[in-house]
C-alpha positions as CSV (number, residue, x, y, z in Angstrom):
1,M,167.5,99.7,83.1
2,S,164.9,100.5,80.4
3,L,163.2,103.3,82.3
4,S,166.4,105.1,83.1
5,S,167.9,104.9,79.6
6,E,167.3,106.9,76.4
7,P,165.0,107.3,74.5
8,V,162.6,106.0,77.2
9,I,163.5,108.5,79.9
10,S,162.9,111.5,77.6
11,Y,159.7,109.9,76.2
12,L,158.4,109.5,79.8
13,K,159.5,113.0,80.7
14,D,157.7,114.6,77.7
15,N,154.5,112.5,77.6
16,F,153.6,111.0,81.0
17,V,153.3,111.7,84.8
18,C,155.1,108.8,86.4
19,G,154.4,107.1,89.7
20,Y,154.9,103.8,91.4
21,K,153.2,101.4,93.9
22,D,154.8,99.0,96.3
23,I,153.0,95.7,95.6
24,T,154.6,93.7,98.4
25,N,151.9,91.4,99.9
26,E,149.5,92.0,97.0
27,P,148.0,88.6,95.8
28,Y,149.9,88.9,92.5
29,C,153.2,89.9,94.1
30,G,156.3,87.8,93.2
31,V,159.8,87.8,94.7
32,S,163.2,88.9,93.6
33,G,166.4,90.1,95.0
34,R,166.5,93.7,96.3
35,H,167.5,96.1,93.6
36,E,169.0,99.4,94.7
37,V,168.8,102.3,92.2
38,W,172.6,102.5,92.1
39,G,173.1,98.7,91.6
40,N,174.1,96.9,88.5
41,A,171.6,96.5,85.6
42,V,171.4,93.7,83.2
43,N,169.2,92.8,80.2
44,T,166.6,90.1,80.1
45,T,163.7,89.1,77.8
46,N,160.5,91.0,77.4
47,G,157.8,90.0,79.9
48,A,160.3,88.3,82.3
49,G,159.3,88.7,86.0
50,P,155.6,89.4,85.4
51,H,154.8,88.9,89.1
52,N,157.5,91.4,90.2
53,I,156.5,94.4,88.1
54,Q,153.6,95.6,85.9
55,I,153.8,98.8,83.9
56,F,150.4,100.5,83.8
57,V,149.5,103.3,81.5
58,L,146.4,105.2,82.8
59,N,144.1,107.9,81.6
60,P,144.1,110.8,84.1
61,D,140.7,109.4,85.5
62,G,142.4,106.2,86.5
63,T,141.3,104.0,83.6
64,V,143.8,101.4,82.4
65,V,144.6,102.0,78.7
66,H,147.5,99.6,78.6
67,C,149.5,97.3,80.8
68,L,152.8,95.5,80.3
69,P,153.9,92.6,82.5
70,G,157.5,92.4,83.7
71,Y,160.6,93.8,82.1
72,W,160.6,95.3,78.6
73,N,163.5,96.3,76.3
74,S,163.7,100.1,76.0
75,E,163.0,100.0,72.2
76,D,160.0,97.8,72.7
77,L,158.7,99.8,75.6
78,I,158.7,102.9,73.4
79,T,156.6,101.0,70.9
80,E,154.1,100.0,73.5
81,L,154.0,103.5,75.1
82,A,153.2,105.0,71.8
83,F,150.5,102.4,71.3
84,A,149.1,103.3,74.7
85,Q,148.7,106.9,73.6
86,K,146.7,105.7,70.6
87,L,144.5,103.7,72.9
88,N,144.0,106.7,75.2
89,H,142.9,108.8,72.1
90,V,140.2,106.1,71.5
91,Y,139.2,106.3,75.2
92,S,139.0,110.1,75.1
93,N,136.8,110.4,72.0
94,T,133.0,110.8,72.0
95,A,132.0,107.4,70.8
96,S,129.9,105.1,73.0
97,D,131.5,103.0,75.6
98,T,130.6,99.9,73.7
99,T,132.2,101.1,70.5
100,K,135.3,102.2,72.3
101,K,135.7,98.9,74.0
102,Q,135.3,97.1,70.7
103,Q,138.0,99.3,69.2
104,Y,140.2,98.6,72.1
105,V,140.0,94.8,71.7
106,Q,140.5,95.0,68.0
107,M,143.6,97.3,68.4
108,Q,145.2,95.1,71.0
109,L,144.9,92.0,69.0
110,S,145.9,93.7,65.7
111,H,149.0,95.3,67.2
112,I,150.5,91.9,67.6
113,K,151.1,91.7,63.9
114,E,152.8,95.1,63.9
115,H,155.6,93.9,66.2
116,S,159.0,93.8,64.6
117,P,160.9,90.4,64.3
118,A,163.4,91.8,66.7
119,M,160.7,92.5,69.3
120,V,159.3,89.0,68.9
121,A,162.8,87.6,69.3
122,R,163.2,89.5,72.6
123,S,159.8,88.2,73.8
124,H,160.5,84.5,74.1
125,M,159.4,83.2,77.5
126,Q,162.2,82.1,79.9
127,G,162.8,78.3,79.8
128,F,162.1,77.8,83.5
129,D,158.8,79.7,83.1
130,Q,157.9,77.5,80.1
131,M,158.5,74.4,82.2
132,F,156.5,75.8,85.1
133,E,153.5,76.4,82.8
134,A,153.8,73.0,81.2
135,R,154.2,71.0,84.4
136,K,152.1,73.0,86.9
137,K,149.4,74.5,84.8
138,L,149.0,72.4,81.7
139,N,145.2,72.3,81.7
140,T,144.6,75.9,82.6
141,T,147.4,78.0,80.9
142,D,146.8,80.3,77.9
143,T,150.5,80.5,77.2
144,I,150.8,77.4,75.0
145,S,150.3,77.6,71.3
146,D,151.0,73.9,70.5
147,M,149.5,71.8,73.2
148,A,150.2,68.5,71.3
149,A,153.9,69.3,71.2
150,V,154.0,70.1,74.8
151,K,152.1,67.0,75.9
152,N,154.3,64.8,73.7
153,A,157.5,66.3,75.1
154,L,156.2,65.7,78.6
155,A,155.2,62.1,77.9
156,T,158.6,61.3,76.3
157,N,160.7,63.3,78.7
158,A,162.0,65.3,75.8
159,R,162.8,69.0,75.5
160,I,159.7,71.1,74.8
161,P,160.1,73.1,71.6
162,D,160.4,76.8,72.3
163,N,157.8,77.6,69.6
164,A,155.2,75.6,71.4
165,F,154.7,78.6,73.6
166,K,153.3,82.0,72.7
167,T,155.8,84.8,73.0
168,T,155.2,87.2,75.9
169,D,154.2,90.1,73.6
170,V,151.3,87.9,72.3
171,I,150.3,87.0,75.8
172,M,150.3,90.6,76.9
173,H,148.0,91.8,74.1
174,E,145.6,88.9,74.4
175,R,145.3,89.4,78.1
176,D,144.9,93.2,77.8
177,A,142.2,92.6,75.3
178,K,140.2,90.8,77.9
179,Q,140.0,93.9,80.1
180,P,139.1,96.8,77.8
181,F,139.2,100.2,79.5
182,V,138.8,99.0,83.1
183,P,139.4,101.3,86.1
184,Y,142.7,100.6,87.8
185,S,140.9,99.5,91.0
186,Q,139.0,96.9,89.0
187,F,141.9,95.6,86.8
188,D,142.5,91.9,87.5
189,V,146.3,92.0,88.0
190,V,146.3,88.4,89.4
191,S,145.1,86.8,86.1
192,F,147.0,89.3,84.0
193,S,150.4,88.6,85.5
194,D,150.0,84.9,86.2
195,Y,152.5,83.0,84.1
196,G,155.8,81.4,85.1
197,K,157.4,81.1,88.4
198,T,156.7,83.7,91.1
199,K,160.5,84.2,91.8
200,Y,162.6,85.9,89.2
201,D,166.0,87.2,90.0
202,K,169.1,87.8,87.8
203,N,171.4,88.4,90.8
204,E,172.9,91.4,89.0
205,D,174.6,92.8,92.0
206,Y,176.5,89.5,92.6
207,H,178.2,89.1,89.3
208,N,182.0,88.5,89.6
209,A,184.7,89.8,87.3
210,Y,184.0,87.1,84.8
211,G,180.3,88.0,84.5
212,R,179.1,84.9,86.4
213,V,176.9,84.9,89.5
214,D,178.7,84.4,92.8
215,M,176.2,81.9,94.0
216,Q,177.5,81.8,97.6
217,A,177.1,85.5,98.0
218,A,173.8,85.6,96.1
219,Q,172.4,82.8,98.4
220,H,172.2,85.2,101.3
221,A,171.0,88.3,99.3
222,P,168.0,90.2,100.7
223,E,164.8,89.7,98.9
224,L,161.7,91.7,98.1
225,G,158.2,90.3,97.9
226,V,156.7,87.0,98.9
227,N,157.8,83.7,97.4
228,K,154.6,81.8,97.0
229,D,156.3,78.8,95.3
230,A,158.6,78.4,98.3
231,R,155.7,78.7,100.7
232,K,153.8,75.9,98.9
233,N,156.9,73.7,99.3
234,G,157.1,74.4,103.0
235,Q,160.0,76.8,102.7
236,G,160.4,80.3,104.0
237,A,159.0,83.3,102.1
238,G,161.2,86.2,101.2
239,Q,160.1,89.5,102.7
240,A,161.1,93.1,102.0
241,Q,164.2,94.1,104.0
242,G,166.0,97.3,104.8
243,Q,165.1,101.0,104.3
244,S,162.7,101.9,101.5
245,L,164.1,103.7,98.6
246,S,162.8,107.1,97.4
247,Y,161.8,106.4,93.8
248,R,160.2,109.8,93.6
249,D,163.5,111.5,94.2
250,Y,165.1,109.2,91.6
251,L,162.5,110.1,89.0
252,R,162.7,113.8,89.8
253,R,166.5,113.8,89.5
254,H,165.9,112.8,85.9
255,G,163.3,115.5,85.3
256,I,160.3,113.2,85.3
257,R,157.2,114.4,87.0
258,A,156.2,112.0,89.8
259,R,153.3,111.6,92.3
């Protein structure tokens, strides 16, 4: 929804060459329902579905200048794309590699403070992802800002406060800062996208007239990706089904250069 709406589509058209990669069966791949380009679109929170999609901004030589995990609101995506252009300017200057990487780290962490209150509000981690981090990855996760509050809630079977977790915009910049100007082939997507459950699906093509999900119909919906959580529980894993879509044609119809 964000990529095909204004002002994002014009910003991409005027400033970037766009492409895509099928990440099915990659070690960081998640799973979701199949999304046709003509299907329904719905909003969600920034950073939702980090295993399903990662938005890379690359220098022409293939160096990663910025990466966003999951879905992003169109207004916030513009903010991050403009920030990526500043990072690319740093990468392209004549300073030493050490100096440029130091600038990269500083800019990534400083940019967190520049986010608007609205962007921060749109970047709260989904509740089921918070519970997954707390219950499955408590001792290893970097997504928790108040460990004492989380441990207390788990011990007393109480609700974990939402502010005990970092917002996804913070997680993104902190993780990007750990990989300054890395070639795309060497970028650690596994660790970068690893928060929350591997399955994320809004079932947008199965909403009824009342805006609710028709659970019976959605239960048999085709899936894309590999459900690692289900595999761990001895269940089947969703696999890509049906004919592949031509995203290049979709992008070109909107006047965006695509490879």
